[in-house]
C-alpha positions in Angstrom: 12.5 1.9 17.4 8.9 2.7 18.0 5.8 4.2 16.5 5.7 7.6 14.8 6.2 10.6 17.0 8.1 8.8 19.8 11.3 10.7 19.1 13.4 8.2 17.1 15.1 10.7 14.9 15.8 13.3 17.6 17.1 10.7 20.1 18.9 8.8 17.4 20.8 11.9 16.2 21.7 12.7 19.8 22.9 9.2 20.5 24.9 9.1 17.3 26.6 12.4 18.1 27.4 11.2 21.7 29.0 8.0 20.6 30.6 9.3 17.4 28.5 7.1 15.1 27.0 7.8 11.7 23.2 8.5 11.7 20.5 7.7 9.2 16.8 8.3 9.4 14.9 5.2 8.4 12.4 7.4 6.6 15.1 8.1 4.0 15.1 4.4 3.1 11.4 4.2 2.2 10.4 3.9 -1.4 8.4 7.0 -2.8 5.2 4.9 -3.0 5.5 3.9 0.7 5.9 7.6 1.7 2.9 8.5 -0.4 0.8 5.8 1.3 1.9 7.0 4.8 1.2 10.6 3.8 -2.4 9.5 2.9 -2.6 7.8 6.4 -2.6 4.4 4.7 -0.7 1.8 6.8 2.2 0.0 5.2 1.9 -3.7 4.6 4.6 -6.3 5.2 5.1 -6.3 1.5 5.8 -2.6 1.6 8.2 -3.0 4.6 10.4 -5.9 3.6 12.5 -4.1 0.9 12.7 -1.1 3.3 13.9 -3.3 6.2 16.5 -4.8 3.8 17.9 -1.4 3.0 17.9 -0.3 6.7 19.7 -3.5 7.7 22.2 -3.3 4.9 23.1 0.3 5.9 23.2 -0.5 9.6 25.4 -3.5 9.0 28.0 -1.3 7.1 31.4 -0.4 8.3 31.8 1.7 11.4 29.4 2.6 14.2 25.9 3.5 13.0 22.6 4.5 14.5 19.4 4.4 12.5 16.0 5.6 13.5 13.4 3.2 12.3 10.1 1.8 13.6 11.0 -1.9 13.7 7.6 -2.6 15.1 7.5 -6.3 14.8 9.9 -8.9 16.1 10.1 -10.3 12.5 11.2 -6.9 11.3 13.9 -6.7 13.9 15.0 -10.2 13.0 15.3 -9.0 9.3 17.5 -6.1 10.5 19.6 -8.5 12.7 20.1 -10.8 9.7 22.0 -8.0 7.9 23.4 -6.3 11.1 23.9 -9.0 13.7 25.4 -6.5 16.2 22.3 -4.3 16.2 20.9 -3.1 19.5 17.4 -1.8 19.6 16.3 1.2 21.7 12.5 1.1 21.9 11.1 4.6 22.7 7.7 4.1 24.3 4.9 6.5 25.3 1.1 6.2 25.6 -0.8 6.7 22.3 -2.6 9.8 23.5 0.8 11.5 24.3 2.1 10.7 20.8 -1.0 11.8 19.0 -0.5 15.3 20.4 3.2 15.2 19.4 2.5 13.9 15.9 -0.3 16.5 15.3 2.0 19.3 16.4 4.9 18.0 14.3 2.7 17.6 11.2 1.4 21.2 11.6 4.9 22.6 12.2 6.9 20.7 9.7 4.5 19.0 7.3 6.0 15.6 8.1 4.3 12.9 6.0 3.5 10.6 9.0 0.4 12.0 10.7 -1.6 10.9 13.7 -3.8 8.8 11.5 -1.0 6.2 11.4 -0.8 5.7 15.1 -3.8 3.3 15.5 -2.3 0.8 13.0 1.2 1.2 14.3 0.1 0.5 17.9 -1.9 -2.5 16.7 1.2 -3.8 14.9 3.7 -3.0 17.6 5.3 -6.0 19.3 7.3 -5.0 22.4 10.9 -6.1 22.6 11.2 -9.7 24.0 13.7 -10.5 26.7 15.8 -12.5 24.3 16.2 -9.5 21.9 19.2 -7.2 22.1 17.8 -3.9 23.3 16.2 -1.7 25.9 12.8 0.1 26.3 12.7 3.7 27.4 9.6 5.5 28.5 9.7 8.8 26.7 6.3 10.1 27.9 8.0 12.4 30.5 11.7 12.0 29.6 13.4 14.7 27.5 15.1 13.6 24.3 18.5 14.3 25.9 17.6 12.1 28.9 16.4 9.3 26.6 19.7 9.6 24.6 21.8 9.4 27.8 19.8 6.3 28.9 20.3 4.8 25.4 24.0 5.6 25.4 24.5 3.8 28.8 22.6 0.8 27.5 24.5 0.6 24.3 27.8 0.9 26.2 26.9 -1.9 28.6 24.4 -4.2 27.0 23.1 -7.0 29.2 
C-alpha cells in the first residue's frame, strides 16, 4: 500500500514470486472513468474508490495466497478490504514526497503510466498511516531497493506480530 510511485507493483510482484502467491495490480481493478480521471491528474473521490476497493477485496479474499498492489490510503479503505479479505496484511511502502515526485515523473516519461506526479499532493493529503491495531508493517523505501523491501515484507508476512 502507499501513494503512487512508492513501488507497490514492483515490490508486490517480487513478494508474490518469493512466497508463491498470485499477484494482481490494483490499477487493473479501476473502472475506465477512474483511470481517465487519474490520467488528467484529478484525484479520485471516495465514491470512485468504493467499487474499486470492493473488487480488490473480493480478489484478495479469493482462494490461495494472493498479493495485490493497491494504495489503500485510508484506514476506512483498508477496513473495506479486510471485510472481504480478513487475513489481509498490509505492507505500507513509505518515502518522502520529493523522492516519489522524481520517481513518478521518470516513470511517466519512460512508460506513459497514467498516474503522474500531479496526484501526489492529494494522495499524501489523504494518506492515513497504518495504526498499531491494523495488520501490517511500514517500510521506508526512500533508500531501500525493491528487493530489500520485498525481503522485509516477506519476513513480516511470514511472522506477523
